[in-house]
PDB file of N, CA, C and O in Angstrom, chain B, residues numbered from 101:
ATOM      1  N   MET B 101      70.241 127.426  66.880  1.00  0.00           N
ATOM      2  CA  MET B 101      70.891 126.315  66.435  1.00  0.00           C
ATOM      3  C   MET B 101      70.169 125.075  66.844  1.00  0.00           C
ATOM      4  O   MET B 101      70.078 124.117  66.076  1.00  0.00           O
ATOM      5  N   LYS B 102      69.594 125.078  68.185  1.00  0.00           N
ATOM      6  CA  LYS B 102      68.970 124.000  68.993  1.00  0.00           C
ATOM      7  C   LYS B 102      67.690 123.717  68.283  1.00  0.00           C
ATOM      8  O   LYS B 102      67.328 122.552  68.121  1.00  0.00           O
ATOM      9  N   THR B 103      66.975 124.745  67.844  1.00  0.00           N
ATOM     10  CA  THR B 103      65.607 124.735  67.367  1.00  0.00           C
ATOM     11  C   THR B 103      65.637 123.982  66.010  1.00  0.00           C
ATOM     12  O   THR B 103      64.780 123.150  65.713  1.00  0.00           O
ATOM     13  N   ILE B 104      66.789 124.358  65.114  1.00  0.00           N
ATOM     14  CA  ILE B 104      66.890 123.757  64.026  1.00  0.00           C
ATOM     15  C   ILE B 104      67.249 122.185  63.860  1.00  0.00           C
ATOM     16  O   ILE B 104      66.908 121.492  62.902  1.00  0.00           O
ATOM     17  N   CYS B 105      67.918 121.808  64.854  1.00  0.00           N
ATOM     18  CA  CYS B 105      68.335 120.358  65.350  1.00  0.00           C
ATOM     19  C   CYS B 105      66.977 119.600  65.631  1.00  0.00           C
ATOM     20  O   CYS B 105      66.719 118.533  65.075  1.00  0.00           O
ATOM     21  N   GLN B 106      66.169 120.180  66.480  1.00  0.00           N
ATOM     22  CA  GLN B 106      64.983 119.614  67.042  1.00  0.00           C
ATOM     23  C   GLN B 106      64.029 119.478  65.864  1.00  0.00           C
ATOM     24  O   GLN B 106      63.312 118.481  65.782  1.00  0.00           O
ATOM     25  N   ILE B 107      63.991 120.463  64.928  1.00  0.00           N
ATOM     26  CA  ILE B 107      63.153 120.195  63.730  1.00  0.00           C
ATOM     27  C   ILE B 107      63.606 119.067  62.786  1.00  0.00           C
ATOM     28  O   ILE B 107      62.859 118.255  62.241  1.00  0.00           O
ATOM     29  N   LEU B 108      64.968 119.144  62.675  1.00  0.00           N
ATOM     30  CA  LEU B 108      65.542 118.156  61.597  1.00  0.00           C
ATOM     31  C   LEU B 108      65.252 116.707  62.396  1.00  0.00           C
ATOM     32  O   LEU B 108      64.779 115.769  61.755  1.00  0.00           O
ATOM     33  N   SER B 109      65.554 116.568  63.806  1.00  0.00           N
ATOM     34  CA  SER B 109      65.388 115.257  64.296  1.00  0.00           C
ATOM     35  C   SER B 109      63.848 114.863  64.269  1.00  0.00           C
ATOM     36  O   SER B 109      63.644 113.649  64.292  1.00  0.00           O
ATOM     37  N   VAL B 110      62.775 115.655  64.225  1.00  0.00           N
ATOM     38  CA  VAL B 110      61.536 115.294  64.144  1.00  0.00           C
ATOM     39  C   VAL B 110      61.028 114.969  62.821  1.00  0.00           C
ATOM     40  O   VAL B 110      60.156 114.115  62.664  1.00  0.00           O
ATOM     41  N   LEU B 111      61.596 115.684  61.777  1.00  0.00           N
ATOM     42  CA  LEU B 111      61.331 115.471  60.612  1.00  0.00           C
ATOM     43  C   LEU B 111      61.861 114.032  59.966  1.00  0.00           C
ATOM     44  O   LEU B 111      61.192 113.360  59.181  1.00  0.00           O
ATOM     45  N   ILE B 112      63.181 113.690  60.444  1.00  0.00           N
ATOM     46  CA  ILE B 112      64.060 112.537  60.082  1.00  0.00           C
ATOM     47  C   ILE B 112      63.130 111.313  60.788  1.00  0.00           C
ATOM     48  O   ILE B 112      62.860 110.283  60.170  1.00  0.00           O
ATOM     49  N   GLY B 113      62.685 111.571  62.155  1.00  0.00           N
ATOM     50  CA  GLY B 113      61.893 110.682  62.746  1.00  0.00           C
ATOM     51  C   GLY B 113      60.515 110.191  62.105  1.00  0.00           C
ATOM     52  O   GLY B 113      60.135 109.023  62.029  1.00  0.00           O
ATOM     53  N   LEU B 114      59.790 111.437  61.622  1.00  0.00           N
ATOM     54  CA  LEU B 114      58.766 110.984  60.697  1.00  0.00           C
ATOM     55  C   LEU B 114      58.947 110.280  59.404  1.00  0.00           C
ATOM     56  O   LEU B 114      58.135 109.430  59.038  1.00  0.00           O
ATOM     57  N   PHE B 115      60.049 110.625  58.657  1.00  0.00           N
ATOM     58  CA  PHE B 115      60.370 110.099  57.765  1.00  0.00           C
ATOM     59  C   PHE B 115      60.803 108.626  57.822  1.00  0.00           C
ATOM     60  O   PHE B 115      60.576 107.821  56.919  1.00  0.00           O
ATOM     61  N   SER B 116      61.445 108.351  58.962  1.00  0.00           N
ATOM     62  CA  SER B 116      61.807 107.022  59.309  1.00  0.00           C
ATOM     63  C   SER B 116      60.544 106.088  59.763  1.00  0.00           C
ATOM     64  O   SER B 116      60.573 104.868  59.604  1.00  0.00           O
ATOM     65  N   ALA B 117      59.632 106.649  60.239  1.00  0.00           N
ATOM     66  CA  ALA B 117      58.462 106.265  60.693  1.00  0.00           C
ATOM     67  C   ALA B 117      57.521 105.684  59.587  1.00  0.00           C
ATOM     68  O   ALA B 117      56.937 104.604  59.665  1.00  0.00           O
ATOM     69  N   LEU B 118      57.454 106.737  58.343  1.00  0.00           N
ATOM     70  CA  LEU B 118      56.820 106.494  57.278  1.00  0.00           C
ATOM     71  C   LEU B 118      57.610 105.308  56.185  1.00  0.00           C
ATOM     72  O   LEU B 118      56.967 104.631  55.383  1.00  0.00           O
ATOM     73  N   CYS B 119      58.942 105.240  56.332  1.00  0.00           N
ATOM     74  CA  CYS B 119      59.677 104.116  55.866  1.00  0.00           C
ATOM     75  C   CYS B 119      59.427 102.619  56.754  1.00  0.00           C
ATOM     76  O   CYS B 119      59.492 101.548  56.151  1.00  0.00           O
ATOM     77  N   LEU B 120      59.214 102.661  57.849  1.00  0.00           N
ATOM     78  CA  LEU B 120      59.190 101.740  58.779  1.00  0.00           C
ATOM     79  C   LEU B 120      57.863 101.064  58.351  1.00  0.00           C
ATOM     80  O   LEU B 120      57.919  99.840  58.226  1.00  0.00           O
ATOM     81  N   VAL B 121      56.756 101.631  58.124  1.00  0.00           N
ATOM     82  CA  VAL B 121      55.516 100.802  57.673  1.00  0.00           C
ATOM     83  C   VAL B 121      55.394  99.822  56.496  1.00  0.00           C
ATOM     84  O   VAL B 121      54.762  98.768  56.554  1.00  0.00           O
ATOM     85  N   PRO B 122      56.149 100.332  55.286  1.00  0.00           N
ATOM     86  CA  PRO B 122      56.162  99.058  54.346  1.00  0.00           C
ATOM     87  C   PRO B 122      57.397  98.000  54.672  1.00  0.00           C
ATOM     88  O   PRO B 122      57.413  96.847  54.241  1.00  0.00           O
ATOM     89  N   SER B 123      58.334  98.530  55.429  1.00  0.00           N
ATOM     90  CA  SER B 123      59.290  97.506  55.933  1.00  0.00           C
ATOM     91  C   SER B 123      58.895  96.385  56.863  1.00  0.00           C
ATOM     92  O   SER B 123      59.672  95.467  57.126  1.00  0.00           O
ATOM     93  N   LEU B 124      57.499  96.484  57.430  1.00  0.00           N
ATOM     94  CA  LEU B 124      56.885  95.607  58.175  1.00  0.00           C
ATOM     95  C   LEU B 124      56.321  94.540  57.347  1.00  0.00           C
ATOM     96  O   LEU B 124      56.010  93.495  57.917  1.00  0.00           O
ATOM     97  N   ILE B 125      56.119  94.666  55.910  1.00  0.00           N
ATOM     98  CA  ILE B 125      55.495  93.482  55.148  1.00  0.00           C
ATOM     99  C   ILE B 125      56.623  92.694  54.936  1.00  0.00           C
ATOM    100  O   ILE B 125      57.745  93.167  54.760  1.00  0.00           O
ATOM    101  N   PRO B 126      56.311  91.290  54.951  1.00  0.00           N
ATOM    102  CA  PRO B 126      57.162  90.218  54.839  1.00  0.00           C
ATOM    103  C   PRO B 126      57.966  90.469  53.362  1.00  0.00           C
ATOM    104  O   PRO B 126      57.304  90.912  52.424  1.00  0.00           O
ATOM    105  N   LEU B 127      59.348  90.188  53.190  1.00  0.00           N
ATOM    106  CA  LEU B 127      59.991  90.236  52.202  1.00  0.00           C
ATOM    107  C   LEU B 127      60.439  91.681  51.683  1.00  0.00           C
ATOM    108  O   LEU B 127      61.035  91.889  50.626  1.00  0.00           O
ATOM    109  N   LEU B 128      60.040  92.654  52.630  1.00  0.00           N
ATOM    110  CA  LEU B 128      60.666  93.942  52.320  1.00  0.00           C
ATOM    111  C   LEU B 128      61.372  94.540  53.660  1.00  0.00           C
ATOM    112  O   LEU B 128      61.597  95.734  53.861  1.00  0.00           O
ATOM    113  N   GLY B 129      61.669  93.472  54.524  1.00  0.00           N
ATOM    114  CA  GLY B 129      62.469  93.580  55.737  1.00  0.00           C
ATOM    115  C   GLY B 129      63.837  94.362  55.593  1.00  0.00           C
ATOM    116  O   GLY B 129      64.294  94.923  56.589  1.00  0.00           O
ATOM    117  N   ALA B 130      64.494  94.415  54.400  1.00  0.00           N
ATOM    118  CA  ALA B 130      65.681  94.878  54.280  1.00  0.00           C
ATOM    119  C   ALA B 130      65.804  96.419  54.224  1.00  0.00           C
ATOM    120  O   ALA B 130      66.807  97.130  54.271  1.00  0.00           O
ATOM    121  N   LEU B 131      64.576  96.707  54.118  1.00  0.00           N
ATOM    122  CA  LEU B 131      64.586  98.332  54.256  1.00  0.00           C
ATOM    123  C   LEU B 131      64.394  98.839  55.819  1.00  0.00           C
ATOM    124  O   LEU B 131      64.006  99.970  56.110  1.00  0.00           O
ATOM    125  N   ASN B 132      64.685  97.950  56.642  1.00  0.00           N
ATOM    126  CA  ASN B 132      64.821  98.072  58.139  1.00  0.00           C
ATOM    127  C   ASN B 132      66.369  98.663  58.422  1.00  0.00           C
ATOM    128  O   ASN B 132      66.657  99.523  59.255  1.00  0.00           O
ATOM    129  N   TRP B 133      67.274  97.984  57.523  1.00  0.00           N
ATOM    130  CA  TRP B 133      68.493  98.764  57.805  1.00  0.00           C
ATOM    131  C   TRP B 133      68.426 100.240  57.222  1.00  0.00           C
ATOM    132  O   TRP B 133      69.022 101.097  57.874  1.00  0.00           O
ATOM    133  N   LEU B 134      67.857 100.578  56.227  1.00  0.00           N
ATOM    134  CA  LEU B 134      67.940 102.044  55.864  1.00  0.00           C
ATOM    135  C   LEU B 134      67.141 102.893  57.106  1.00  0.00           C
ATOM    136  O   LEU B 134      67.544 103.956  57.580  1.00  0.00           O
ATOM    137  N   VAL B 135      65.975 102.203  57.494  1.00  0.00           N
ATOM    138  CA  VAL B 135      65.376 102.998  58.609  1.00  0.00           C
ATOM    139  C   VAL B 135      66.269 102.970  59.907  1.00  0.00           C
ATOM    140  O   VAL B 135      66.040 103.828  60.760  1.00  0.00           O
ATOM    141  N   LEU B 136      67.189 102.120  60.105  1.00  0.00           N
ATOM    142  CA  LEU B 136      68.016 102.216  61.305  1.00  0.00           C
ATOM    143  C   LEU B 136      69.004 103.328  61.031  1.00  0.00           C
ATOM    144  O   LEU B 136      69.247 104.138  61.926  1.00  0.00           O
ATOM    145  N   VAL B 137      69.602 103.418  59.822  1.00  0.00           N
ATOM    146  CA  VAL B 137      70.454 104.645  59.537  1.00  0.00           C
ATOM    147  C   VAL B 137      69.894 106.016  59.919  1.00  0.00           C
ATOM    148  O   VAL B 137      70.517 106.904  60.501  1.00  0.00           O
ATOM    149  N   PHE B 138      68.416 106.062  59.435  1.00  0.00           N
ATOM    150  CA  PHE B 138      67.929 107.302  59.310  1.00  0.00           C
ATOM    151  C   PHE B 138      67.749 107.718  61.062  1.00  0.00           C
ATOM    152  O   PHE B 138      67.897 108.841  61.544  1.00  0.00           O
ATOM    153  N   CYS B 139      67.417 106.540  61.746  1.00  0.00           N
ATOM    154  CA  CYS B 139      67.000 106.838  62.899  1.00  0.00           C
ATOM    155  C   CYS B 139      68.293 107.274  63.766  1.00  0.00           C
ATOM    156  O   CYS B 139      68.265 108.094  64.683  1.00  0.00           O
ATOM    157  N   LEU B 140      69.479 106.545  63.288  1.00  0.00           N
ATOM    158  CA  LEU B 140      70.589 107.067  63.893  1.00  0.00           C
ATOM    159  C   LEU B 140      70.970 108.478  63.826  1.00  0.00           C
ATOM    160  O   LEU B 140      71.269 109.137  64.822  1.00  0.00           O
ATOM    161  N   VAL B 141      70.953 108.933  62.613  1.00  0.00           N
ATOM    162  CA  VAL B 141      71.253 110.457  62.292  1.00  0.00           C
ATOM    163  C   VAL B 141      70.284 111.068  63.131  1.00  0.00           C
ATOM    164  O   VAL B 141      70.689 111.997  63.831  1.00  0.00           O
ATOM    165  N   GLY B 142      68.742 110.647  63.230  1.00  0.00           N
ATOM    166  CA  GLY B 142      67.839 111.557  63.715  1.00  0.00           C
ATOM    167  C   GLY B 142      68.295 111.590  65.298  1.00  0.00           C
ATOM    168  O   GLY B 142      68.183 112.662  65.893  1.00  0.00           O
ATOM    169  N   ILE B 143      68.697 110.685  65.841  1.00  0.00           N
ATOM    170  CA  ILE B 143      69.204 110.666  67.336  1.00  0.00           C
ATOM    171  C   ILE B 143      70.148 111.369  67.656  1.00  0.00           C
ATOM    172  O   ILE B 143      70.264 112.012  68.699  1.00  0.00           O
ATOM    173  N   ILE B 144      71.153 111.265  66.456  1.00  0.00           N
ATOM    174  CA  ILE B 144      72.199 112.647  66.817  1.00  0.00           C
ATOM    175  C   ILE B 144      71.726 113.836  66.574  1.00  0.00           C
ATOM    176  O   ILE B 144      72.329 114.720  67.184  1.00  0.00           O
ATOM    177  N   PHE B 145      70.872 114.186  65.911  1.00  0.00           N
ATOM    178  CA  PHE B 145      70.285 115.673  65.891  1.00  0.00           C
ATOM    179  C   PHE B 145      69.471 115.757  67.117  1.00  0.00           C
ATOM    180  O   PHE B 145      69.351 116.876  67.615  1.00  0.00           O
ATOM    181  N   GLY B 146      68.828 114.646  67.745  1.00  0.00           N
ATOM    182  CA  GLY B 146      67.894 114.849  68.610  1.00  0.00           C
ATOM    183  C   GLY B 146      68.524 114.980  70.175  1.00  0.00           C
ATOM    184  O   GLY B 146      67.787 115.261  71.120  1.00  0.00           O
ATOM    185  N   VAL B 147      69.813 114.771  70.318  1.00  0.00           N
ATOM    186  CA  VAL B 147      70.517 114.731  71.592  1.00  0.00           C
ATOM    187  C   VAL B 147      70.753 116.422  71.917  1.00  0.00           C
ATOM    188  O   VAL B 147      70.957 116.665  73.106  1.00  0.00           O
ATOM    189  N   PHE B 148      70.748 117.405  71.143  1.00  0.00           N
ATOM    190  CA  PHE B 148      71.388 118.522  71.395  1.00  0.00           C
ATOM    191  C   PHE B 148      70.120 119.367  71.963  1.00  0.00           C
ATOM    192  O   PHE B 148      70.352 119.998  72.994  1.00  0.00           O
ATOM    193  N   PRO B 149      68.934 119.450  71.474  1.00  0.00           N
ATOM    194  CA  PRO B 149      67.876 120.294  71.792  1.00  0.00           C
ATOM    195  C   PRO B 149      67.360 119.999  73.256  1.00  0.00           C
ATOM    196  O   PRO B 149      67.526 118.882  73.746  1.00  0.00           O
ATOM    197  N   GLU B 150      66.788 120.924  73.886  1.00  0.00           N
ATOM    198  CA  GLU B 150      66.162 120.610  75.330  1.00  0.00           C
ATOM    199  C   GLU B 150      64.951 119.835  75.285  1.00  0.00           C
ATOM    200  O   GLU B 150      64.719 118.980  76.140  1.00  0.00           O
ATOM    201  N   ARG B 151      64.093 120.107  74.251  1.00  0.00           N
ATOM    202  CA  ARG B 151      62.945 119.135  74.232  1.00  0.00           C
ATOM    203  C   ARG B 151      63.521 117.863  73.292  1.00  0.00           C
ATOM    204  O   ARG B 151      64.225 117.952  72.287  1.00  0.00           O
ATOM    205  N   LYS B 152      63.030 116.730  73.898  1.00  0.00           N
ATOM    206  CA  LYS B 152      63.474 115.504  73.291  1.00  0.00           C
ATOM    207  C   LYS B 152      62.406 114.866  72.438  1.00  0.00           C
ATOM    208  O   LYS B 152      62.330 113.640  72.520  1.00  0.00           O
ATOM    209  N   ILE B 153      61.684 115.404  71.744  1.00  0.00           N
ATOM    210  CA  ILE B 153      60.586 114.560  71.166  1.00  0.00           C
ATOM    211  C   ILE B 153      61.070 113.890  69.903  1.00  0.00           C
ATOM    212  O   ILE B 153      60.570 112.864  69.442  1.00  0.00           O
ATOM    213  N   GLY B 154      62.172 114.610  69.338  1.00  0.00           N
ATOM    214  CA  GLY B 154      62.573 114.104  67.897  1.00  0.00           C
ATOM    215  C   GLY B 154      63.277 112.960  68.416  1.00  0.00           C
ATOM    216  O   GLY B 154      63.119 111.891  67.825  1.00  0.00           O
ATOM    217  N   LEU B 155      64.073 113.011  69.487  1.00  0.00           N
ATOM    218  CA  LEU B 155      64.778 111.813  69.943  1.00  0.00           C
ATOM    219  C   LEU B 155      64.022 110.591  70.420  1.00  0.00           C
ATOM    220  O   LEU B 155      64.470 109.460  70.230  1.00  0.00           O
ATOM    221  N   THR B 156      62.839 110.825  71.061  1.00  0.00           N
ATOM    222  CA  THR B 156      61.888 109.882  71.373  1.00  0.00           C
ATOM    223  C   THR B 156      61.308 109.209  70.216  1.00  0.00           C
ATOM    224  O   THR B 156      61.058 108.004  70.269  1.00  0.00           O
ATOM    225  N   ILE B 157      61.065 109.941  69.122  1.00  0.00           N
ATOM    226  CA  ILE B 157      60.538 109.306  67.900  1.00  0.00           C
ATOM    227  C   ILE B 157      61.542 108.558  67.336  1.00  0.00           C
ATOM    228  O   ILE B 157      61.269 107.434  66.916  1.00  0.00           O
ATOM    229  N   ASN B 158      62.821 109.056  67.245  1.00  0.00           N
ATOM    230  CA  ASN B 158      63.750 108.221  66.485  1.00  0.00           C
ATOM    231  C   ASN B 158      64.208 106.814  67.464  1.00  0.00           C
ATOM    232  O   ASN B 158      64.527 105.760  66.914  1.00  0.00           O
ATOM    233  N   ILE B 159      64.194 106.929  68.586  1.00  0.00           N
ATOM    234  CA  ILE B 159      64.606 105.785  69.409  1.00  0.00           C
ATOM    235  C   ILE B 159      63.167 104.651  69.414  1.00  0.00           C
ATOM    236  O   ILE B 159      63.336 103.432  69.445  1.00  0.00           O
ATOM    237  N   ALA B 160      61.910 105.231  69.381  1.00  0.00           N
ATOM    238  CA  ALA B 160      61.080 104.413  69.323  1.00  0.00           C
ATOM    239  C   ALA B 160      60.919 103.567  67.893  1.00  0.00           C
ATOM    240  O   ALA B 160      60.831 102.340  67.848  1.00  0.00           O
ATOM    241  N   VAL B 161      60.900 104.324  66.899  1.00  0.00           N
ATOM    242  CA  VAL B 161      61.086 103.852  65.616  1.00  0.00           C
ATOM    243  C   VAL B 161      62.181 102.737  65.225  1.00  0.00           C
ATOM    244  O   VAL B 161      61.937 101.707  64.596  1.00  0.00           O
ATOM    245  N   GLY B 162      63.594 103.195  65.783  1.00  0.00           N
ATOM    246  CA  GLY B 162      64.731 102.348  65.829  1.00  0.00           C
ATOM    247  C   GLY B 162      64.433 101.135  66.403  1.00  0.00           C
ATOM    248  O   GLY B 162      64.755 100.111  65.800  1.00  0.00           O
ATOM    249  N   VAL B 163      63.842 101.071  67.522  1.00  0.00           N
ATOM    250  CA  VAL B 163      63.814  99.886  68.418  1.00  0.00           C
ATOM    251  C   VAL B 163      62.626  98.853  67.500  1.00  0.00           C
ATOM    252  O   VAL B 163      62.980  97.703  67.242  1.00  0.00           O
ATOM    253  N   VAL B 164      61.567  99.220  67.152  1.00  0.00           N
ATOM    254  CA  VAL B 164      60.673  98.484  66.151  1.00  0.00           C
ATOM    255  C   VAL B 164      61.466  97.947  65.256  1.00  0.00           C
ATOM    256  O   VAL B 164      61.587  96.723  65.210  1.00  0.00           O
ATOM    257  N   ALA B 165      62.125  98.760  64.412  1.00  0.00           N
ATOM    258  CA  ALA B 165      62.977  98.147  63.219  1.00  0.00           C
ATOM    259  C   ALA B 165      63.980  97.375  63.608  1.00  0.00           C
ATOM    260  O   ALA B 165      64.243  96.470  62.816  1.00  0.00           O
ATOM    261  N   LEU B 166      64.733  97.445  64.727  1.00  0.00           N
ATOM    262  CA  LEU B 166      65.643  96.517  65.291  1.00  0.00           C
ATOM    263  C   LEU B 166      64.934  95.178  65.607  1.00  0.00           C
ATOM    264  O   LEU B 166      65.280  94.113  65.097  1.00  0.00           O
ATOM    265  N   VAL B 167      63.747  95.335  66.630  1.00  0.00           N
ATOM    266  CA  VAL B 167      63.025  94.021  66.727  1.00  0.00           C
ATOM    267  C   VAL B 167      62.453  93.233  65.786  1.00  0.00           C
ATOM    268  O   VAL B 167      62.278  92.032  65.992  1.00  0.00           O
ATOM    269  N   ARG B 168      62.051  93.926  64.481  1.00  0.00           N
ATOM    270  CA  ARG B 168      61.592  93.267  63.320  1.00  0.00           C
ATOM    271  C   ARG B 168      62.799  92.731  62.545  1.00  0.00           C
ATOM    272  O   ARG B 168      62.614  91.821  61.736  1.00  0.00           O
ATOM    273  N   LEU B 169      64.035  93.239  62.740  1.00  0.00           N
ATOM    274  CA  LEU B 169      65.242  92.679  62.029  1.00  0.00           C
ATOM    275  C   LEU B 169      65.662  91.348  62.681  1.00  0.00           C
ATOM    276  O   LEU B 169      66.007  90.326  62.088  1.00  0.00           O
ATOM    277  N   ILE B 170      65.568  91.554  64.063  1.00  0.00           N
ATOM    278  CA  ILE B 170      66.008  90.376  64.932  1.00  0.00           C
ATOM    279  C   ILE B 170      64.846  89.057  64.694  1.00  0.00           C
ATOM    280  O   ILE B 170      65.300  87.916  64.609  1.00  0.00           O
ATOM    281  N   MET B 171      63.559  89.253  64.609  1.00  0.00           N
ATOM    282  CA  MET B 171      62.782  88.495  64.445  1.00  0.00           C
ATOM    283  C   MET B 171      62.789  87.795  63.017  1.00  0.00           C
ATOM    284  O   MET B 171      62.447  86.633  62.796  1.00  0.00           O
ATOM    285  N   GLY B 172      63.256  88.748  62.071  1.00  0.00           N
ATOM    286  CA  GLY B 172      63.362  88.281  60.599  1.00  0.00           C
ATOM    287  C   GLY B 172      64.934  87.666  60.336  1.00  0.00           C
ATOM    288  O   GLY B 172      65.299  87.395  59.192  1.00  0.00           O
ATOM    289  N   SER B 173      65.594  87.524  61.214  1.00  0.00           N
ATOM    290  CA  SER B 173      66.855  86.934  61.225  1.00  0.00           C
ATOM    291  C   SER B 173      67.823  87.909  60.418  1.00  0.00           C
ATOM    292  O   SER B 173      68.786  87.435  59.816  1.00  0.00           O
ATOM    293  N   GLY B 174      67.574  89.196  60.412  1.00  0.00           N
ATOM    294  CA  GLY B 174      68.431  90.119  59.729  1.00  0.00           C
ATOM    295  C   GLY B 174      69.807  90.555  60.728  1.00  0.00           C
ATOM    296  O   GLY B 174      70.856  91.049  60.314  1.00  0.00           O
ATOM    297  N   VAL B 175      69.505  90.257  61.971  1.00  0.00           N
ATOM    298  CA  VAL B 175      70.579  90.504  62.692  1.00  0.00           C
ATOM    299  C   VAL B 175      70.695  89.473  63.605  1.00  0.00           C
ATOM    300  O   VAL B 175      69.759  89.289  64.383  1.00  0.00           O
ATOM    301  N   VAL B 176      71.822  88.660  63.659  1.00  0.00           N
ATOM    302  CA  VAL B 176      71.780  87.228  64.747  1.00  0.00           C
ATOM    303  C   VAL B 176      72.492  87.845  65.896  1.00  0.00           C
ATOM    304  O   VAL B 176      72.698  87.190  66.918  1.00  0.00           O
TER     305      VAL B 176
END
């Protein structure tokens, strides 16, 4: 079960990272909200396994998305 959670977390993290790239373009910043939701789900799956690579990916992508939202006044 822990291996499945790890694989899911990594896959969700990579998908979030792929969605993050176009959201860095001006006027597409609302996509960051979707990226944050995916990162939150990936973080939940990434907490359970012993190896925390998925958790690390999701936290890194989530921080970048959150900083981008703060800079674009999406989060006040």
